[in-house]
C-alpha positions in Angstrom: 100.2 71.5 106.5 100.9 72.3 102.9 103.1 75.3 102.2 101.6 78.1 100.0 103.2 79.1 96.8 101.8 82.6 97.0 104.5 85.3 97.2 105.0 86.8 100.7 106.0 90.4 101.1 107.1 90.3 104.7 108.6 93.4 106.1 110.7 93.7 109.3 111.6 97.2 110.5 114.3 97.5 113.1 113.9 99.8 116.1 116.5 102.3 114.7 114.5 102.8 111.5 111.8 105.2 110.8 111.3 108.9 110.3 111.1 111.1 113.4 108.9 114.2 113.5 108.4 116.7 116.2 104.7 117.5 116.5 103.5 120.1 119.0 106.2 119.1 121.5 105.8 115.4 121.0 108.1 113.0 119.2 106.5 110.8 116.5 108.3 108.0 114.7 106.7 107.1 111.4 107.3 103.3 111.5 105.2 102.4 108.5 104.0 105.0 106.0 101.2 104.7 103.4 104.0 104.7 100.9 104.9 101.3 102.3 101.3 99.9 102.3 99.8 101.2 99.1 97.9 103.7 101.3 96.1 101.1 103.3 97.5 102.1 106.7 100.3 103.8 108.6 101.8 103.2 112.0 103.2 105.9 114.2 105.1 105.4 117.5 104.3 108.5 119.6 106.3 109.6 122.6 104.3 112.1 124.6 106.1 114.1 127.3 104.2 115.3 130.4 101.6 117.9 129.3 101.9 116.8 125.7 99.2 115.6 123.3 97.0 117.0 120.5 94.1 119.4 121.0 90.6 118.1 120.3 90.2 117.1 116.6 88.3 114.9 114.3 88.9 113.2 110.9 85.8 111.7 109.4 87.6 109.4 106.9 90.2 107.9 109.1 90.0 104.9 111.5 92.5 105.5 114.2 93.6 103.2 117.0 95.9 103.8 120.0 97.8 101.1 122.0 99.5 102.5 125.0 102.9 100.8 125.4 104.3 102.9 128.2 102.8 105.2 130.9 99.3 106.6 130.8 97.3 109.1 128.8 94.0 110.8 129.5 91.8 110.3 126.4 88.9 112.7 126.0 86.0 112.0 123.6 82.5 113.2 123.3 81.5 110.0 125.3 83.7 111.1 128.3 87.2 111.0 129.7 89.2 107.9 130.5 92.8 107.3 131.7 94.4 104.6 129.6 97.4 102.9 131.1 100.1 100.6 129.6 98.5 97.8 127.7 95.2 99.8 127.2 93.7 100.3 123.8 91.5 103.1 122.2 89.6 102.7 119.0 88.3 105.8 117.1 86.3 104.5 114.2 85.7 106.4 110.9 82.9 109.0 111.2 84.5 112.1 112.7 84.3 111.5 116.5 86.0 114.4 118.3 88.9 113.1 120.4 92.2 114.1 122.0 94.7 112.8 124.5 97.0 114.3 127.1 99.8 113.1 129.2 98.8 114.2 132.7 101.5 112.2 134.4 105.1 113.3 135.2 106.7 110.7 132.9 106.8 110.3 129.2 104.1 108.1 127.7 104.3 106.1 124.6 101.5 105.0 122.3 101.4 103.0 119.0 98.9 104.7 116.7 97.5 103.0 113.6 95.6 105.0 111.0 93.6 103.5 108.1 93.7 104.5 105.4 97.1 106.1 105.6 97.5 109.8 105.2 97.7 111.2 108.7 101.4 110.5 108.8 101.7 112.9 105.8 99.9 115.6 107.8 102.5 115.0 110.6 105.4 115.4 108.1 104.1 118.7 106.8 102.9 120.1 110.1 105.8 119.0 112.2 109.6 119.3 111.9 112.2 116.6 111.4 113.8 115.6 114.8 116.2 113.1 116.1 115.1 110.1 118.2 114.1 111.3 121.7 114.4 115.0 120.6 111.5 117.1 121.8 111.0 120.6 120.3 109.1 123.3 122.2 105.4 123.7 121.4 105.3 126.4 118.7 103.7 129.8 119.3 100.2 130.1 117.8 101.1 133.0 115.6 98.9 134.0 112.7 101.3 132.3 110.3 101.2 129.1 112.3 97.4 129.1 112.5 97.2 129.7 108.7 99.5 126.7 108.1 97.4 124.5 110.4 94.1 125.6 108.7 95.6 124.8 105.3 96.8 121.4 106.3 93.5 120.6 108.2 91.6 121.3 105.0 94.1 119.3 102.9 93.9 116.2 105.2 90.2 116.3 106.1 90.8 117.2 109.8 88.8 119.6 112.0 90.4 121.1 115.0 88.4 122.3 118.0 89.3 124.7 120.9 91.5 123.2 123.6 88.6 123.1 126.2 86.0 121.7 123.7 85.9 118.3 125.5 86.1 119.5 129.1 
């Protein structure tokens, strides 16, 4: 096989690299940002403690995938509910499908989330708070100030949030 003379921009990211963000009680590690991929995609390693996970939401212009690498998560969509265990995969195509997930087990779950195009990681940076690896902040109070911040960021990033029981 002939070797290619094309330049190769291969990136290797060690397990101790990345930016950690506390989001609604979860711990998200931004492994690859849109800044690293010219906005094409981002990868977020999410650790979700028991009871954790986002409320129902949609984002019409983002293709989002989830690969469960540890534990299990209950995924809720307009098509129904399904428990996804280690090694399982969920694909939320562009178009605005309402979805959420929740850790209903008694152990941390871990999921590798890919978004394309990138941008959702920027939402997490603005919405969450910087944390250390394996640091979990309490879920914030839904004060008027908190809700105003969330509404502003949702509008900025093209996300729509639904009531917690929307998919029940």
